[in-house]
Structure formats: structure tokens, C-alpha cells
C-alpha positions in Angstrom: 51.5 171.7 -72.6 47.9 173.2 -72.7 46.4 175.6 -70.2 43.1 174.7 -68.6 41.2 175.2 -65.4 40.7 172.9 -62.4 37.1 171.7 -62.2 37.0 172.1 -58.4 38.9 175.3 -57.4 39.0 177.1 -60.8 42.8 177.7 -60.8 44.7 177.4 -64.0 46.6 174.2 -64.5 48.9 172.9 -67.3 48.0 169.5 -68.9 49.3 167.5 -71.8 47.1 167.3 -74.9 46.8 163.6 -74.4 45.5 164.1 -70.8 42.9 166.5 -72.0 41.7 164.0 -74.6 41.6 161.1 -72.0 40.1 162.9 -69.1 36.6 164.5 -69.0 37.5 166.5 -65.9 40.8 168.1 -64.8 42.2 168.9 -61.4 45.3 170.6 -60.1 46.0 167.9 -57.4 44.5 164.9 -55.6 42.9 167.1 -52.9 40.9 168.9 -55.5 39.9 165.6 -57.1 38.7 164.3 -53.7 36.8 167.6 -53.0 35.1 167.5 -56.4 34.0 163.9 -55.8 32.6 164.9 -52.3 30.6 167.7 -53.9 29.0 165.3 -56.3 27.7 163.0 -53.5 24.2 163.2 -52.1 22.6 162.5 -48.7 19.9 159.8 -48.8 18.2 157.6 -46.2 18.6 153.9 -45.7 15.4 152.2 -46.9 15.4 149.9 -43.9 16.4 152.0 -40.8 16.2 155.5 -42.2 19.7 156.6 -41.1 21.4 159.2 -43.4 23.8 157.9 -46.1 26.2 159.6 -48.5 26.1 158.2 -52.0 27.5 159.1 -55.3 25.1 160.3 -58.0 26.1 157.4 -60.2 25.2 155.0 -57.4 21.8 156.6 -57.0 21.1 156.4 -60.7 22.1 152.7 -60.7 20.2 151.5 -57.5 16.5 152.0 -56.8 17.1 151.3 -53.0 19.9 152.2 -50.7 21.1 150.6 -47.5 23.7 151.3 -44.8 24.8 147.6 -44.5 24.3 144.2 -46.1 22.3 143.1 -43.0 19.8 145.9 -43.5 19.5 145.0 -47.2 18.6 141.3 -46.4 16.2 142.4 -43.6 14.4 144.8 -46.0 14.4 142.1 -48.7 12.8 139.5 -46.3 10.1 142.0 -45.4 9.3 143.4 -48.9 10.5 141.0 -51.6 8.0 138.2 -50.7 5.1 136.6 -52.5 4.0 138.5 -55.6 6.7 141.1 -55.1 9.5 138.6 -55.5 11.3 138.5 -58.9 10.9 134.7 -58.9 7.1 134.7 -58.1 5.3 132.1 -60.2 1.8 132.0 -58.7 2.7 130.8 -55.1 3.2 127.3 -53.6 1.3 124.1 -54.3 0.2 121.4 -51.9 1.7 118.1 -53.0 2.4 114.7 -51.4 5.9 113.4 -50.4 6.9 110.6 -52.8 8.2 108.5 -49.8 6.0 109.0 -46.7 2.9 110.4 -48.5 2.5 113.5 -46.2 1.2 116.7 -47.7 3.4 119.8 -47.8 3.8 123.0 -49.8 6.3 123.5 -52.6 6.9 126.4 -55.0 5.6 126.0 -58.5 9.2 126.3 -59.8 10.3 123.2 -57.8 7.2 121.2 -58.7 7.7 121.9 -62.4 11.4 121.3 -62.5 11.8 118.2 -60.2 10.4 114.8 -61.0 10.2 113.7 -57.4 9.2 115.7 -54.3 10.1 115.0 -50.7 9.1 116.7 -47.4 12.6 116.6 -46.0 16.1 115.3 -46.6 15.5 112.1 -44.6 12.6 111.0 -46.9 14.7 111.8 -49.9 17.6 109.7 -48.7 15.4 106.7 -47.8 13.6 106.9 -51.2 16.9 107.0 -53.0 18.4 104.0 -51.1 15.3 101.9 -52.0 14.9 103.0 -55.6 18.1 104.4 -57.1 20.2 101.2 -56.9 21.6 98.8 -59.4 20.2 99.3 -62.9 17.8 102.0 -61.7 20.7 104.3 -60.7 21.5 107.0 -63.3 25.2 106.2 -63.0 24.8 102.4 -63.3 27.3 100.8 -65.6 26.9 97.1 -64.6 28.9 94.3 -66.4 27.8 90.7 -66.4 30.3 88.2 -65.1 30.2 84.7 -63.5 30.7 83.9 -59.8 34.1 82.2 -59.4 32.5 79.5 -57.2 29.1 78.5 -58.4 29.1 80.1 -61.9 25.9 82.2 -61.4 25.7 85.4 -63.5 26.4 88.6 -61.5 26.4 92.3 -62.4 29.4 94.3 -61.1 30.5 97.9 -61.7 33.8 98.6 -63.5 35.2 99.9 -60.2 34.4 96.6 -58.5 36.0 94.6 -61.2 39.2 96.8 -61.1 39.3 96.4 -57.3 38.7 92.6 -57.0 40.6 89.8 -58.7 37.7 87.4 -58.0 34.0 87.9 -57.7 31.3 86.0 -55.8 27.6 86.2 -55.4 27.6 86.0 -51.6 30.0 85.3 -48.6 29.1 81.6 -48.7 30.5 81.2 -52.2 33.5 83.2 -51.2 34.1 80.9 -48.2 33.8 77.8 -50.3 36.1 79.1 -53.0 38.7 80.1 -50.4 38.7 76.7 -48.6 39.4 75.0 -52.0 41.9 77.5 -53.5 43.6 79.5 -50.7 45.4 76.6 -49.0 49.1 75.7 -48.6 51.5 77.8 -50.6 48.6 79.5 -52.4 47.6 81.3 -49.2 48.9 84.8 -48.7 50.0 84.0 -45.1 51.9 80.8 -46.1 55.3 80.5 -44.4 56.6 77.2 -45.6 54.4 74.9 -43.6 54.9 73.4 -40.1 58.4 72.2 -39.4 58.6 70.4 -36.0 62.4 70.6 -35.4 63.5 73.7 -33.6 67.0 72.7 -32.7 68.5 70.5 -30.0 67.6 72.7 -27.1 64.0 73.2 -28.0 62.3 70.7 -25.6 64.2 71.9 -22.6 63.6 75.6 -23.4 59.9 74.8 -24.0 59.6 73.2 -20.6 61.3 76.2 -18.9 59.0 78.6 -20.6 55.9 76.7 -19.4 57.3 76.7 -15.8 58.0 80.4 -16.0 54.5 81.2 -17.2 52.9 78.8 -14.6 51.5 76.6 -17.4 49.0 79.4 -18.3 48.1 81.2 -21.5 49.6 84.7 -21.3 46.9 86.2 -23.4 43.6 84.9 -22.0 44.9 83.5 -18.7 43.6 79.9 -19.2 45.4 77.4 -17.0 46.6 73.9 -17.8 43.7 72.4 -16.0 41.1 74.4 -17.9 42.8 73.5 -21.3 43.2 69.8 -20.5 46.7 69.9 -21.9 49.9 71.9 -21.7 49.7 75.4 -23.4 51.6 75.9 -26.7 54.9 77.7 -26.6 55.1 80.4 -29.2 58.1 82.2 -30.7 57.7 85.9 -30.4 60.0 86.4 -33.4 59.3 83.4 -35.5 61.8 80.6 -35.9 61.4 80.9 -39.6 62.5 84.5 -39.4 65.8 83.5 -37.6 66.5 80.9 -40.3 65.8 83.4 -43.1 68.1 85.9 -41.4 70.8 83.3 -41.5 70.3 82.7 -45.3 68.1 79.6 -45.1 64.6 78.7 -46.1 62.5 76.1 -44.2 60.6 73.8 -46.6 59.3 70.6 -45.1 59.4 69.0 -48.6 63.1 69.9 -49.2 65.1 69.1 -46.0 68.9 69.3 -46.5 72.0 69.0 -44.3 72.7 72.7 -44.9 69.3 73.5 -43.4 70.0 71.4 -40.3 73.3 73.2 -39.8 71.5 76.6 -40.0 68.8 75.4 -37.5 71.5 74.3 -35.1 73.3 77.6 -35.4 70.2 79.9 -34.8 68.4 77.7 -32.2 70.2 79.0 -29.2 69.2 82.6 -30.1 65.7 81.8 -31.4 64.8 79.6 -28.4 65.9 82.0 -25.7 63.3 82.4 -22.9 62.8 86.1 -23.7 61.6 85.0 -27.2 59.1 82.4 -25.9 55.6 82.8 -24.5 52.9 80.3 -23.5 49.6 80.5 -25.4 46.5 78.3 -25.5 45.6 76.8 -28.9 43.0 79.4 -29.9 45.1 82.4 -28.8 48.1 80.9 -30.6 46.2 80.8 -33.9 45.0 84.4 -33.4 48.5 85.6 -32.6 50.0 83.8 -35.6 47.6 85.7 -37.9 47.3 89.1 -36.2 50.3 89.5 -33.9 50.2 91.0 -30.4 52.3 93.0 -27.9 54.0 90.8 -25.3 54.4 91.9 -21.7 55.5 89.2 -19.4 58.2 88.6 -16.9 61.2 86.6 -18.1 
């Protein structure tokens, strides 16, 4: 151990040789260290409000200006570091015309020199981009030429569109024509085996009871028999096909077997119960078959 003196109180203190080499100043305890640091601080004034501040000498050497809070720093900066006094001053603003609406406005020289197009506000910028930066003019354009699946016209599509779509069309008209020719029968994603008119031996009696219960009116739109000009359709809430599938059968109008008739006879009593039947007009029936609906009616 080596004997040295505390730099604050002057008392003798023992330190290891390695501590003497590492530390420029030596203290007998933390209180002396804190007192020595306080003695090296100076009182200065905030450059914005003038209130007294205590700052270390090293901080004063590093900073030309001193402030009591960040708010006062920004206020002082907005009052003093403007125009030619700013570090980014490059000769002041320029009067230019908006590339979209043509109105004159002021821009800094830096922005005029570094941006190809100038706009008076964000709305003009968005409108100009929507009209000009599209298709091949967009910097991210990566169009690929393909043929319309309906008419054969050449189209340009992005890689993302090609990954997302199995088929490509030039407009909704071509899409409709192609769908009407190709998405029919068992090629349609909603195909359920086709219409099979036989719903079991009790179907006709149950159908009539359902119409009487619902007063011969559509339970979705309220249209009566007189308005429709015919009896409303009777719809299975849980489809008849689903009951057959649950029993292990598959309805296919092109492949009717004795086993299928046995399954239909077995499930018909459950499938044709009144609480599984509801009256719907033709248009509502088509809508419900494709979209489904919640049923609330008295049984």
C-alpha cells in the first residue's frame, strides 16, 4: 500500500499502487469525492430565461450555451438559430411552382436542389403520384406480360398479382364470360352434387305442413304467395345432402343406387322435420344457398 493525500480534505489515505496509476485524483471516501466534484462546478445563467444553473467545468468547456431545460433550449433555438444563423442556411428560400396545381410557394434551397418534384402540400403530392407513378412509370414496377384467359389480349401484371391469382383477365366482363363457361357443374367451388328431387317418402307432406306453418310466405323478405304467383320454396336449414353424408352416402344424380335410396329413407324423417324446414321465395332461396342466414321462426 502507498500513502497519499485526499484531494478534497487533505487527510492521508492508503491506496494500492495500481489505483494510483489508474486514478488521477484520490479520495478517502465517497463523501470527499462528492464534495470535490461540487467544488469544481460553476454557477452560470440559462441563455434563455437567465435563471442560475450549476454546471461542471467540463460541461462549460464543451457547450457554448447553457439551458435549464430542453424546452428552453428549443425556444432559444427557434428565436436565434434562424435564417443566416442556422447551421443549414443555404441562401434562403426560393419561390417555385407546385408540380400539380401550379400555385407558387416558398421552399428552401436544399429541398429544391435535392428533390426532382415540388408540391405545396401532401394532398397535391398524393394526387400527382396517383396520376403519374403508376404502371411502368412507378419506380417499383416489375410488370410481366401474360395473356387474358378469356380473350387472349396481352396484359401486364406484377409478380405479386400472378402469385395471388390462378387466372388473369383484362376486365370484369372477360372474367364473367370465362366463369360462365368454365365454373359450372362440378367445376364450381360451390358444387354439391347437383339437384336431386327425391327427399324421402315423407317430403311432400312435410313440405305442405311447413308452408301452412309459415302462412305461405317467405320468412326472409316477407313476400306472400299472392305476390309470388306461386307457392314459396321450402328450404332445408341443414341441407339434405349433409344428412346423407353424415350417414355415409353421397348424392350423385348420375349414379343412383339402391344403397343410396336406403340411406335417404333412413335420414328423411330427421332431415324433413319441421324445425329443419323454412319457407323462402325463389330469390331468397338462391341467396341463402350461397350465403347462409340465421333462422328465427316459430315451429
